[in-house]
C-alpha positions, 0 to 999 in steps of 0.5 A: 470593538475596543478593549480597555486596557492597563499598563502592566508594566515595562520590562526588558526582554533580555533575549533580544535586549529591547524594552518592551511595555505590557498592556493587560486585558483583564477581562479577557486575561490578555496581555500584549507586548509592544517593543518600545524605545529606551526613551518612552520605556523611561517615560512610561516606567516613570510615570507608573512608578509615579516618580517626578525627574527634575526637568520636564520630559518630552510627554510631560511638555506634551501634557502641559501644552495640552492644558495650556490650550484646554485640549482634553484628551478622551482616550488612546487606542492602539488602533492597528497592527501591519508588518509588526508595526503597531499603530496608535491614535489619540482622540482629543477634544478642543473647543467641543469638537473632536479629533483623532491624532496619529502616534506611536503607541509608545508616546500615546501611552506615556501621555496617557498615564500622565493625562489619566485617560483610558487606554484602549486596544482593537480587538482585531490587535489584540487577536492578532497578537495578545497572549492569552493566560488560558490555553485556548483564547477566550470567546467574549460573550454577549454580555460581555459585548454588552458591558463594553458597548455600555462603555462606548455609549456613556462616552459618546454622550460625554464626549457629546457625540449623538449619533454615535451614543445612538448607534450603540444603544440600538446595538446594546438593545439589539443584543439584549434582545437576543440573549432574552431567555426564550419564552417570557414573550409569548405568555403574556396576553395582550389586552 
């Protein structure tokens, strides 16, 4: 499962003198800090602040190139965390086919901000590294999971990934059946 996040801010961690981008999960009130390089921090911060540099930066160039060949970015996913290194993918759509491109999270985030693409984090990554506003990490309830799956279903249909859409639809229906109040179906009479 993936969780929708937004870029809350870019900050300087004064204890380590490194830049950190903060991804915010508003649903479960968690935030994920990811250390980024100074150039990527600047690229992300400029886009958050809606500042246009006098000359295109690398991520602006990437966006222009993608636009010129009509590549759409479906989403960016921070997909893994191994030995304190984050990994990401950029899901693109080109000529009706889907592709996943391996990327550093900082580059993927900078590009997502420029293309107004959604940013997600794999739930396992969130569980490994996110910091919760609550003392105890909240466990997502079934209705929240259904809402996330519904969003994924809608995206799958938009992207013409019908097998994924069917699988997601079945998952949603199965979860809805499990949370139905018990006894409702027992009182129905068959005719």
